[in-house]
C-alpha positions in Angstrom: 155.8 119.6 90.9 159.4 118.3 90.4 161.0 115.5 92.3 157.7 113.6 92.1 156.3 115.3 95.2 152.6 116.2 95.1 150.8 118.7 97.4 147.2 117.6 98.2 145.3 120.3 100.1 142.6 119.7 102.6 139.0 120.7 101.6 137.9 124.1 103.0 134.6 125.4 104.3 134.3 128.1 101.7 135.5 128.0 98.2 138.5 130.3 97.7 138.6 131.5 101.3 141.4 130.6 103.9 142.2 132.6 107.0 145.7 134.1 107.3 148.3 132.1 109.1 146.6 128.7 108.4 148.8 126.2 106.6 147.7 123.5 104.3 148.2 119.9 105.5 150.2 119.4 102.4 152.9 121.8 103.7 154.6 119.0 105.5 155.2 116.9 102.4 158.5 116.5 100.6 160.3 119.3 98.8 159.9 120.0 95.1 162.2 122.1 93.0 160.8 124.6 90.5 161.4 124.2 86.8 164.3 126.1 85.3 162.1 128.1 83.1 159.5 129.1 85.6 158.1 132.5 84.5 157.4 135.3 87.0 153.9 135.5 85.8 151.0 136.4 88.2 148.9 133.6 89.6 145.3 134.2 90.7 144.5 133.7 94.3 141.3 133.6 96.3 139.8 136.8 97.6 139.4 137.8 101.3 137.6 140.6 103.1 139.4 142.9 105.5 137.6 141.2 108.3 139.2 137.9 107.4 142.5 139.7 107.1 142.2 141.0 110.7 141.1 137.7 112.1 143.5 135.0 111.1 142.7 131.4 112.0 144.7 129.2 114.2 147.8 127.5 112.9 147.4 124.0 111.4 148.6 121.1 113.6 152.3 120.2 113.1 153.4 123.7 111.9 156.1 125.8 113.6 156.0 129.4 114.5 158.1 130.2 111.6 155.5 128.7 109.3 152.8 131.0 110.8 154.8 134.1 109.5 154.4 132.8 106.0 151.9 134.2 103.6 148.3 133.0 104.2 147.2 129.8 102.5 144.3 129.7 100.1 142.4 126.7 98.8 143.5 125.3 95.4 142.8 122.3 93.3 145.6 119.8 92.4 147.9 121.8 90.2 151.5 122.0 89.1 153.7 123.1 92.0 157.0 124.9 91.8 159.4 125.0 94.8 162.0 127.6 95.7 165.0 126.6 98.0 168.5 127.8 98.6 169.8 126.5 95.3 168.0 129.1 93.3 170.1 132.1 94.5 170.9 133.0 91.0 167.3 133.3 90.0 166.7 135.6 93.1 169.6 137.9 92.0 168.2 138.1 88.5 164.8 139.3 89.8 162.8 136.1 89.3 161.8 135.9 92.9 158.2 136.8 93.7 156.2 138.5 96.4 152.6 138.2 97.5 150.4 141.3 96.6 147.1 141.8 98.3 144.8 144.1 96.3 141.9 145.6 98.2 139.1 146.5 95.7 137.4 149.7 96.7 134.7 150.5 97.6 133.3 147.0 98.2 136.4 145.9 100.1 137.1 142.6 98.4 140.6 141.2 98.7 142.5 139.9 95.6 145.7 138.0 96.5 148.2 137.3 93.7 151.9 136.5 93.3 154.0 138.9 91.2 157.7 139.3 90.4 159.4 141.5 93.0 160.6 143.8 90.2 157.2 144.4 88.8 156.3 148.1 88.5 152.9 149.8 89.4 152.3 150.3 85.7 152.8 146.6 85.0 150.3 145.9 87.8 147.8 148.4 86.3 148.2 146.8 82.8 147.7 143.3 84.3 144.6 144.3 86.2 143.2 146.1 83.2 143.5 143.0 81.1 142.0 140.9 83.8 139.1 143.3 84.6 138.4 144.2 81.0 138.6 147.9 81.7 141.0 150.7 80.5 144.2 151.0 82.4 143.8 154.8 82.7 140.8 154.5 85.0 142.6 152.2 87.5 144.0 154.0 90.6 146.5 152.1 92.8 147.5 153.5 96.2 149.7 152.3 99.1 148.9 153.4 102.6 146.6 156.1 101.3 149.1 157.5 98.8 149.0 157.1 95.1 151.7 154.9 93.5 153.3 156.1 90.4 153.8 153.8 87.4 157.7 153.6 87.6 157.7 152.5 91.2 158.4 148.8 91.7 157.5 146.5 94.6 161.1 146.7 95.9 160.7 150.5 96.0 157.6 150.1 98.1 159.6 148.1 100.7 158.6 144.6 99.8 161.0 141.9 101.0 161.6 138.7 98.9 158.7 136.4 99.4 157.1 139.1 101.4 153.6 140.5 101.4 152.3 144.0 100.5 148.8 145.4 100.6 147.6 147.8 97.9 144.3 149.6 97.3 142.8 149.7 93.9 139.8 151.8 92.8 138.2 153.2 89.7 138.4 156.8 88.6 135.0 156.4 86.8 133.0 154.0 88.9 129.7 154.7 87.1 131.0 153.5 83.7 133.9 151.3 84.6 133.2 149.8 88.1 135.8 147.3 89.5 134.3 143.9 89.9 136.1 141.1 91.7 137.2 138.2 89.6 135.8 134.9 90.8 138.4 132.1 90.7 137.2 128.6 90.2 135.6 127.3 93.3 137.2 124.0 93.3 140.7 125.6 94.0 141.4 125.6 97.7 145.2 126.0 97.7 147.0 129.4 98.1 149.4 130.8 95.5 152.4 130.5 97.9 152.9 128.0 100.6 155.9 127.2 102.9 157.1 123.6 103.1 159.5 122.3 105.7 161.8 119.7 104.1 164.0 117.3 106.1 167.6 117.5 104.8 169.3 115.3 107.3 168.8 113.3 110.5 168.0 116.3 112.6 168.2 119.1 109.9 165.2 120.8 108.4 164.9 123.5 105.8 162.0 125.9 105.0 161.2 126.1 101.3 158.7 128.6 99.7 156.5 126.9 97.0 154.5 128.7 94.4 151.2 127.2 93.2 150.3 127.5 89.6 146.5 127.4 89.1 144.8 125.6 86.3 142.0 127.8 84.9 140.1 125.1 83.2 139.3 121.4 83.8 141.1 119.0 81.6 138.9 116.3 80.0 139.2 112.7 81.0 140.8 110.8 78.1 140.8 107.4 79.6 143.9 105.4 80.6 144.9 101.9 81.6 145.5 99.9 84.8 148.6 97.9 85.7 147.6 94.2 85.9 150.1 93.3 88.6 150.0 96.4 91.0 146.5 97.6 90.0 147.8 101.2 89.7 145.9 103.4 87.3 147.5 105.6 84.7 145.5 108.3 82.9 146.1 109.9 79.5 147.1 113.6 79.6 146.2 116.4 77.2 147.9 119.7 76.5 145.9 122.4 74.9 145.6 126.2 75.0 143.3 127.9 77.4 139.7 128.4 76.2 138.7 131.8 74.9 137.4 134.1 77.6 133.8 135.0 77.1 133.0 138.8 76.9 131.5 140.3 79.9 127.7 140.6 79.5 127.5 143.4 82.0 125.2 141.4 84.3 126.5 140.7 87.8 126.4 137.0 88.5 127.0 135.3 91.8 127.8 131.7 92.8 126.8 130.1 96.1 128.8 126.9 95.8 130.4 126.1 99.2 132.4 123.3 100.7 132.1 121.8 104.1 135.1 120.9 106.3 134.8 118.7 109.3 135.3 120.5 112.6 135.8 123.9 111.2 133.8 127.1 111.4 134.6 130.1 109.4 132.7 133.3 108.6 132.1 134.4 105.0 131.0 137.5 103.3 128.6 137.3 100.5 129.4 139.0 97.2 126.4 141.2 97.2 126.9 143.5 100.2 123.8 145.1 101.7 124.1 147.9 104.3 121.8 150.3 106.0 124.3 153.1 106.7 125.3 156.1 104.7 128.6 157.0 103.2 131.0 158.5 105.7 134.7 159.0 106.3 136.3 155.6 106.0 133.2 153.9 104.6 131.8 154.3 101.1 128.4 152.9 100.2 127.7 152.8 96.5 124.3 153.9 95.3 124.5 152.2 91.9 121.9 149.5 92.8 119.6 151.9 94.6 116.1 152.5 93.1 113.6 155.2 93.8 110.2 154.1 95.2 107.2 156.3 94.6 104.1 156.0 96.7 101.0 154.7 94.9 97.4 155.7 95.4 95.6 154.7 98.6 93.1 151.9 98.2 90.1 152.1 100.5 88.3 149.1 102.0 85.4 149.5 99.6 87.7 149.5 96.6 89.5 146.5 97.9 86.2 144.6 98.4 85.1 145.7 95.0 88.2 144.3 93.4 87.8 141.0 95.4 84.2 140.8 94.3 85.2 141.3 90.7 87.8 138.6 91.0 85.2 136.3 92.6 82.8 137.0 89.7 85.5 136.1 87.2 86.3 132.9 89.1 82.7 132.0 89.3 82.2 132.7 85.6 85.0 130.3 84.6 83.9 127.7 87.2 80.3 127.7 86.0 81.6 127.6 82.4 83.7 124.5 83.3 80.7 122.9 85.1 78.4 123.6 82.1 80.9 122.1 79.7 81.3 119.1 82.0 77.5 118.7 82.2 77.1 119.0 78.4 79.8 116.5 77.9 78.1 114.1 80.2 74.8 114.6 78.5 76.5 114.1 75.1 78.1 110.9 76.3 74.7 109.7 77.7 73.1 110.5 74.4 75.7 108.7 72.4 75.4 105.7 74.7 71.7 105.7 74.4 71.8 106.0 70.6 74.4 103.1 70.5 72.1 101.1 72.8 69.1 101.8 70.6 71.1 100.7 67.5 72.3 97.5 69.3 68.7 96.8 70.4 67.5 97.3 66.8 70.2 95.0 65.5 69.3 92.4 68.2 65.6 92.5 67.5 66.2 92.2 63.8 68.5 89.3 64.3 66.0 87.6 66.6 63.3 88.0 64.1 65.5 86.6 61.3 66.4 83.7 63.5 62.8 83.1 64.3 61.7 83.2 60.7 64.6 81.0 59.8 63.6 78.5 62.5 60.0 78.5 61.4 61.1 77.9 57.8 63.3 75.0 59.0 60.5 73.6 61.0 58.1 73.7 58.0 60.7 72.1 55.7 61.9 69.5 58.1 59.2 68.9 60.7 60.2 66.6 63.6 57.9 67.3 66.6 54.2 67.6 67.1 54.5 71.4 67.4 56.1 71.5 64.0 53.3 69.5 62.4 50.7 71.8 64.1 52.6 74.7 62.5 52.3 73.0 59.1 48.6 72.3 59.4 48.0 75.9 60.6 49.9 77.2 57.5 47.9 74.8 55.3 44.6 76.0 56.8 45.6 79.6 56.3 46.5 78.9 52.7 43.2 77.1 52.1 41.1 79.9 53.5 42.9 82.5 51.4 42.4 80.4 48.2 38.8 79.8 49.1 38.1 83.5 49.6 39.8 84.3 46.3 37.8 81.7 44.4 34.5 82.9 46.0 35.4 86.5 45.1 36.4 85.9 41.5 34.4 82.9 40.3 30.8 81.7 40.4 28.7 78.9 39.1 30.3 75.8 37.7 33.7 77.5 37.5 33.6 78.0 41.2 32.8 74.4 41.9 35.6 73.2 39.6 38.1 75.5 41.3 36.9 74.3 44.8 37.3 70.7 43.6 40.9 71.4 42.4 41.6 73.2 45.7 40.3 70.1 47.6 42.6 67.8 45.6 45.6 70.0 46.3 44.7 70.0 50.0 44.5 66.3 49.9 47.9 65.9 48.3 49.5 68.3 50.8 47.9 66.4 53.7 49.3 63.2 52.3 52.8 64.7 52.0 52.6 65.9 55.6 51.6 62.4 56.6 54.6 60.9 54.9 56.8 63.5 56.7 55.2 62.5 60.0 55.9 58.8 59.4 59.6 59.5 58.6 59.9 61.9 61.6 58.2 59.3 63.8 60.7 56.6 62.8 63.6 59.0 63.4 62.2 60.1 66.8 61.7 56.5 67.8 65.3 55.7 67.0 66.5 58.7 69.0 64.3 57.7 72.0 65.6 54.1 71.9 69.2 55.3 71.7 68.6 57.8 74.6 67.0 55.0 76.6 70.0 52.7 76.1 72.4 55.5 76.9 70.6 56.2 80.1 70.7 52.5 81.1 74.4 52.3 80.4 75.3 55.5 82.5 77.4 54.8 85.5 76.3 55.8 89.0 77.2 59.4 89.8 77.2 61.4 93.0 78.7 64.7 94.1 81.3 64.6 96.9 81.7 67.2 99.6 84.5 69.0 97.7 82.3 69.4 94.6 83.9 66.6 92.5 81.7 64.2 90.6 82.4 60.5 91.4 81.3 57.8 88.9 81.0 54.1 89.6 80.2 51.2 87.3 78.2 48.3 88.7 77.6 44.9 87.2 74.2 46.0 86.0 75.6 49.1 84.2 78.3 47.0 82.6 75.7 44.5 81.4 73.5 47.4 80.0 76.6 48.8 78.2 77.3 45.5 76.6 73.7 45.1 75.4 73.8 48.7 74.1 76.9 48.0 72.0 75.5 44.8 70.7 72.2 46.5 69.7 74.2 49.1 67.8 76.1 46.4 66.0 72.9 44.6 65.0 71.5 47.8 63.4 74.7 48.6 61.5 74.4 48.6 57.8 76.8 47.8 54.9 78.6 45.1 56.8 80.5 42.4 55.1 79.1 38.8 55.3 81.7 37.6 57.7 81.3 40.6 60.0 77.5 40.1 60.0 77.9 36.4 60.9 80.3 37.4 63.8 77.7 39.8 65.1 74.9 37.2 64.8 77.1 34.6 66.6 77.8 37.0 69.5 74.1 37.8 69.7 73.2 34.1 69.8 75.6 33.4 72.6 74.2 36.4 74.6 70.6 35.4 74.4 71.2 31.7 74.9 72.2 32.4 78.5 68.4 32.5 79.3 65.9 30.0 78.0 62.5 31.3 77.3 60.1 31.8 74.3 61.6 35.2 73.5 65.2 33.9 73.4 64.2 30.9 71.4 62.5 33.1 68.8 65.6 35.3 68.6 67.9 32.2 68.1 65.6 30.9 65.4 65.7 34.2 63.5 69.5 34.3 63.8 69.9 30.8 62.4 67.5 31.7 59.5 69.5 34.8 58.6 72.8 33.0 58.9 71.5 30.3 56.5 70.3 32.9 54.0 73.7 34.7 54.2 75.5 31.5 53.4 73.2 31.0 50.4 74.1 34.5 49.1 70.8 36.3 49.5 71.0 40.0 48.9 70.8 42.4 51.8 67.7 44.2 50.5 65.8 40.9 50.8 66.9 40.5 54.5 65.7 43.9 55.8 62.5 42.6 57.2 64.2 39.7 58.9 66.8 42.0 60.4 64.2 44.4 61.6 62.4 41.5 63.4 65.7 40.5 65.1 66.3 44.1 66.2 62.8 44.5 67.6 62.9 41.2 69.6 66.4 42.0 70.9 65.1 45.5 72.0 62.3 43.7 73.9 65.0 41.4 75.4 66.9 44.5 76.5 63.8 46.1 78.1 63.1 43.0 80.1 64.3 43.4 83.8 65.2 39.7 84.0 67.8 40.0 81.3 68.8 43.7 82.0 68.2 44.6 85.6 69.3 48.2 85.0 66.0 49.1 83.2 64.0 48.6 86.3 64.5 52.2 87.4 63.5 53.5 84.0 60.4 51.5 83.1 57.0 52.5 84.5 56.0 49.8 86.9 52.2 49.2 86.8 50.5 50.2 90.0 47.8 48.4 91.8 44.7 48.3 89.6 42.6 49.1 92.7 44.4 52.4 93.1 44.1 53.2 89.4 40.3 53.0 89.2 39.8 56.5 90.6 42.1 58.1 88.0 40.8 56.2 84.9 38.4 58.0 82.6 36.6 57.0 79.4 37.3 58.9 76.1 34.3 59.0 73.9 36.5 59.8 70.8 38.8 56.8 70.8 36.6 54.6 73.0 39.5 54.0 75.5 40.0 54.1 79.2 42.9 56.4 79.9 44.5 57.9 83.0 43.6 61.5 84.0 47.0 62.8 82.8 45.9 62.0 79.2 43.0 64.6 79.4 43.3 68.4 79.2 40.7 70.6 81.0 40.0 74.2 80.1 38.4 76.9 82.3 34.9 76.3 80.7 35.0 72.5 80.9 32.1 70.8 82.8 33.2 67.2 82.1 36.4 65.3 81.2 35.6 65.2 77.5 38.0 63.7 74.9 41.7 62.9 75.5 44.6 64.9 74.2 45.2 62.6 71.2 41.6 63.0 70.0 41.8 66.8 70.5 44.9 66.8 68.4 43.3 64.8 65.6 40.2 67.0 65.6 42.4 70.1 65.5 44.3 68.7 62.5 41.1 67.8 60.7 39.0 70.9 61.4 40.4 74.0 63.2 44.1 73.5 62.5 45.1 76.0 65.2 48.7 76.6 66.2 49.2 77.1 70.0 53.0 77.5 69.8 52.9 81.3 70.3 50.5 81.1 73.2 52.6 78.2 74.6 55.6 80.5 74.5 53.7 83.3 76.3 52.6 80.9 79.0 56.1 79.5 79.5 57.5 83.1 79.9 54.7 83.8 82.4 55.3 80.7 84.5 59.1 81.3 84.5 58.6 84.9 85.7 56.1 84.0 88.4 58.3 81.1 89.6 61.1 83.5 90.2 59.1 86.3 91.8 56.5 84.3 93.9 56.7 80.6 94.2 53.4 80.4 96.1 51.4 81.6 93.0 49.5 78.7 91.5 47.0 80.5 89.2 49.5 80.8 86.4 50.2 77.1 86.5 46.5 76.2 86.3 46.0 77.9 82.9 46.2 75.9 79.7 47.0 77.1 76.1 43.3 77.4 75.3 42.7 79.6 78.4 45.7 81.9 77.5 44.4 82.1 73.9 41.0 83.4 75.2 42.7 85.8 77.5 45.0 87.2 74.8 42.6 87.2 71.8 39.3 88.0 73.5 40.1 90.0 76.6 43.1 92.0 75.3 42.2 92.0 71.6 45.5 90.3 70.6 47.5 93.6 70.9 49.5 95.6 73.4 47.5 97.8 75.7 50.0 100.7 75.2 51.4 100.6 71.7 48.8 98.3 70.0 51.6 96.0 68.8 50.0 92.8 67.4 53.2 90.6 67.1 52.6 87.7 69.4 56.3 86.8 69.5 57.0 90.2 71.2 54.0 90.2 73.6 54.0 89.1 77.3 51.5 89.1 80.1 52.9 91.2 83.0 51.4 92.1 86.4 49.3 95.3 86.5 50.2 95.8 90.2 53.6 94.3 90.8 53.0 94.1 94.6 50.1 91.6 94.1 50.4 88.1 92.6 49.6 87.5 89.0 46.0 86.7 88.0 43.9 87.1 84.9 42.3 90.2 86.7 45.8 91.5 87.7 47.6 91.5 84.4 48.3 93.6 81.3 49.4 92.6 77.8 52.5 94.6 76.8 55.6 94.2 74.6 58.8 93.0 76.3 60.3 96.4 76.4 57.1 97.9 77.8 56.9 95.2 80.4 60.4 96.0 81.7 59.5 99.7 82.0 56.1 98.8 83.6 57.7 96.6 86.2 59.7 99.6 87.6 56.5 101.5 88.6 55.5 101.5 92.2 52.2 103.3 91.8 50.5 102.4 88.5 47.5 104.8 89.2 49.9 107.7 89.2 51.8 106.8 86.1 48.8 106.3 83.7 45.8 108.5 82.8 42.3 108.0 84.2 40.8 106.8 80.9 43.5 104.2 80.4 43.1 102.9 84.0 39.3 102.6 83.5 39.9 100.5 80.3 42.3 98.2 82.2 39.8 97.8 85.1 37.1 96.9 82.6 39.2 94.2 81.1 40.1 92.9 84.6 36.3 92.6 85.3 35.7 90.6 82.2 38.6 88.3 83.0 37.4 87.8 86.5 33.9 86.9 85.3 35.2 84.4 82.8 37.8 82.6 84.9 35.7 82.5 88.1 34.4 79.1 86.9 37.6 77.4 87.8 37.1 75.9 91.3 40.6 76.9 92.5 40.1 80.4 91.2 36.6 80.6 92.8 38.1 79.6 96.1 40.8 82.2 95.7 38.2 84.9 94.9 36.1 84.0 97.9 39.1 84.1 100.2 40.2 87.5 98.7 36.7 88.9 99.1 36.4 87.8 102.7 39.9 89.3 103.5 38.8 92.6 102.0 35.6 92.6 104.0 37.5 92.0 107.2 39.8 94.8 106.4 36.9 97.1 105.7 35.3 96.1 109.0 38.4 97.0 110.9 38.8 100.4 109.3 35.2 101.5 110.1 35.0 103.5 113.3 33.2 101.9 116.3 33.7 98.3 115.2 35.7 95.8 117.3 37.1 92.6 115.8 38.1 89.7 118.0 40.2 87.1 116.3 40.7 83.7 117.8 
């Protein structure tokens, strides 16, 4: 608009719809003059139905009666506005004044409101609508009050006043091929093409000005802008370009349901697609273009309907069962893969365990340290001797055989001597480790656990004294010390032991002075090893004396009253010594005490050379399992390695009862009936995997065959007969038999048992 005035319409309830007689709130704003070159071109207005034409809405607040006689307002978006006032008389005389033309589109009855020059002819209207509707101008029929309008007739000839309104009817001569479809203006426009604005020209003078609205058919892009730093006002960049090319009509009728909502306003609206239930009559035409012919189909009986449903159900069940079968097979396949993977892992684990065991046995044979390691060496030596003796007896005879046996005996003697040297070295190393462990234990601080789980440590004067003696003992035994350092250590030791005056301390001081004198004379360290060992031994005796080191009191075995020890002392006929009962081992067949453990070990190394490490492992696993399952069971803790060897080798034949596996490292003794406690007559020799599976059985008689069960019962009878010689087992057997007799007595009919 000119003069800087802008008309801002109020949002409407329906896009492009405004009742007649309603004015826009922007009609009260200031005047605006039209540009000098304003063309009399037509401007698209929103469409209205005849019902909306006959029912105009109430006038807007602030409008006079003269304003209600103006053309009806329609919604429009912000656009360029041209004003017409009294100063444009020249343009009115030249025919540039416009009038509002309402076109009723038949037969649907849509209203098309547009502004045309008052001198426009009917032919010009036809050409304009033909270009807008994309149909030939020859098929357009325009009538006024039921009469056809010829092409030369203008709007003035039809009686239109300047800025007036005229209503024309437009239809198609060929509705089948060229139907007239309403043009849908852009829904965001809510302003009419022509509005009336009252402008204040003086203190009490007003003037009515007719303003034409020029619509924008496309949305201009936002090109940015800038903002004034002082006032904060925004300025946007503008763009001028030609209208976009109109897309050709695809022939498909399309509808838009975009609406707007206005506060405190209710207005009816007619949808684009009109549906009616009446027939064509005079004054009402109903098109049959969208009608379609419906033909009746065949009648479906109840049986046919149920048959179709049954067929559909069968199809659904088929696919469902197929899905379930696939799901089941996938689960089985996953289980199989997991099982195969588990088997592979178990195989790898077993192979690794076997390799570790063989590597450990090889290490034990190459570097023996414990008594079990030397038993393993002697067992391997005996096995090698027997194999060589059998080979010699099979291949040689006469003097050659005797010579070979003598050579074998000499080799055996050399090997025994080598094992003895290893034993001496291992004994010295073990002695050093035991002494070091003893000193470390003496020097440990007092520890106790608090209520919150934290460990509290406390050093007493005795633990500090023990720690000082431990460090001094370690310094005395250090090698490769310089002469001055060694003299400092000896001087510290001398001051430590001189605190107490006794024969032991005097001997230690004398030896210290002797070594110090020899060091000053320049004697080599190799010649002083014996003297230093004597000093170390005497100082260790000094440390173990409770008078000098009170902390060792809780670690040394205090001799008990000899009168109390007489009952537990036994005579060993092998070493001719009186030893406590803990030094003797009793087997199930023993009638007397016999020899002590040390004598049995020497006899085993000299004659039998048996290795009980495997049986010791089986017994340890058995005791650990029984301690976890039943702590009251004491039979498993009465057996010794020799008893377990007899049970495994003689009773069970040194092999598994199921798979006949003879690897003792993989065999265990499990319960035959897991509901009863373990006993030699309630056990079975199985591998570790078989024992795990056997422990899951509730009824063993139902899981195994009759022949197998009879074999197991026979072995149980042999074990019961052999181990019944143990007094504790005999007592257990007697109590078990008496309990079974009482149970049998109660179950017999006619018997009455009274228990006190």
